[in-house]
N, C-alpha and C positions, 0 to 999 in steps of 0.2 A: 341524914335519917336515911334508912336503908329500905325505910317502908315495906312494901309489899313487892319490890322488884325481884324477879326470879331471873338467877344467872343461867344464861343459856350455853352450854359448852360448844366450843368450836368444833365444827365437823371434821373429824381425822380423815374422811374419805374410807375407801374400801380397804379391808384389813388386807395386809401384803400378803399374811400366812393363811387366807382364806383362798381355797381352792376356786371358788367362784368370784375372785377378785382379779383386778389387773397386775400379778405378780410383776415387778422388773426385773427384767433381764439383762444380765451382764452382756457386754460387748463381745461379740465374736471375732477375737482377733485373727484366727485363723483363715475365717473367711475373707477379711478385710485385707490383709497382709499375706497370705498364704501360709502353708504350714510351716511351722517355725523349727528347724532344724535341732537334732538333739545336742546336748553340750559335748564339746570338744573333749575328746578323752586324752589323758596325758600320755606323753610317750615312756616306753618301757625300757629299761637298761637290758642290754643284751649283752651277753658274756660272750665274745669270740674265740676265747683262749688265744688269743694273739697278742703279743707284744708288739709286734711293727705297726705303723701308721696303715691304714686302711684308705687308698685312694678313690675307689670306685666299687661300685656294685652293680648288677644286670640279675633281671629275673625274667623269664619266659611266658608269665602268666600263671602259671601252674601252680603257685606258692613255694617255689623253688628259687633259690638265689645263688648267684656267684660273688665273691668280694675277692679283689686283690689288693695288694700293697706293697711295703717296701721290701728290698731283700728277696724279691721271688715270691712273697707270701701270696698263697690261694686259697681260697676257703669256699666250701659249698654247703648249702642249706638244704636239706632234704625234705623239710617241712616240720620237722620235730628238733633237729639238733645240727649244730655246725661241725663240720669235719674239716681236717687239714687237706689238701691235694698234693700231688706229688711234686717236691721241690725240684723245679726244673733249671732255675738260673738264678742267679745272686741278685740280677738286676732288680731297680726299682720298677714296680708295674702300676701304670698310670690309668689304664682304661680296659674295660672288659664291655663286650656286646654278643650277642648272638642271634640265631635263627630259631625261634619257640619249635622245640623239637628237634633241632638239627645243630649246626656247627657252633662252637662257640669260639670268639676271637679275644686273645688277651695282648696289649701292647705295652711297651714300656722303655726303659732309658737303651741309649745307643743301638735303636733300631730293632729291639726286641719284638718278634712276634710268636706267640705259643697260638695253638689251636688245638681244639677237642673235635675229634671227629668220631666215626663210627669204629676207627681202631684205638682210639683212646689220644692222651694227650701228645704233642710232638712239638718240636722247634721247627719255624721256618727261617729261612733266610732271606731277609727282605733287601739286602746289597745296601743299606744305608747305615750311618753311625749316628745321625741325627736321633734324639731323643722322641718316641713317638707317645702322645698324649690321648689319644682317642680313637674310636673306630666305629663306622656307620656300616651298615650292611643293608644293601638295595635285594640282594639275591645269593645264592650259593657262587655265584661265578661274578661277582661284582661288589667287591667290599673295599671300602675306602679308609685309609689311616692317614691321620693329620699328625701335625708335630712341630718339632723346633723348626726356626727359621723359615716357616712356609711350606716346609715339607707336606706333600701330598702325595701318596702312593694308591695305584689302582691293582686290585687282585683279581685275577678273572678265575681262579681256582687252580691255576697251574703256575702262572709267572707273574711277575710285578711291574708295572711301568709307573713311571716318573711323571705327573700329570704338572702343568704349569699354573702355579696358584697367583702371580702377578703380585707378590708379596714376599718381604722377607720377616715379616712379622710371625710372633710365636702364634701357633694355632691349638686352642687347647680343648676345643671341642667339636665333634663333628654329631650331625643329626641327620636321619633320614626319615622324613614326614612320610606317612601311609600314602601309597600312590603318588609321591612326589619325587624330587629331585634331591640330592643332597647339599647340606650345608655346612660350613666350616666358619669358626669364630675364635678370635683371640684378642692378641695384644691390642691396647687403645680402641678397643671397641670395633675392630675390622670384623666383617661380616662377609663371607661370600657366599655365591652358589654357582653349582655346576649347570650349565644351559648349555645346550647345543655343543656337548663335550669340551666346552671351556667353562673357567671359574671366573666368575664376574663379580665385581664389588656391590654389595648391596649396602644403601645409605643404612645406617644405624644411629640411633637417637643415643648414644654413650660415647664416652672417651676413656673409660675404665677398660682393663681387661676382663674379655667375656669368658 
């Protein structure tokens, strides 16, 4: 028998849509975890109008780039289009670097070295026949070239000198940290730093070619 019992509805609490109520707010993930980065953009395919392998690129931070590759291929990007640079050699070109607003150096097979200065592009005679793989620049009168069988050359703007690398490993990479001293790296994870006018081995956590 229901009798005279009265159904009392459950109290739903304040209406969350009522401006006067205590509306629940979602957590602020940006506040808790920092601003979230924008989604990564896909890489664009760029047509270089070159059939040869491209081995290295360098830019001086102004939106313009140089690219070098096999059989003397050299390309330049002016910010809008890629164009071929003068063909100065048939040697494969492996590395390029430069001074922003200044000289650009390109190294390659059989001791090849090309330089772009205020007079344009020219070929420099390094005096070695080993392949040169990379170049690091400290200043216009302090340029380091590294390559095959532990080859390290220093160019003072006028002449080349051979530096003792203390290795016969092929050196594939050279790097000049801002305000620091040059590094060279290569076969079997070998890493070297020039300190006190000498190249010294730096322990590296790798046994693969760098």
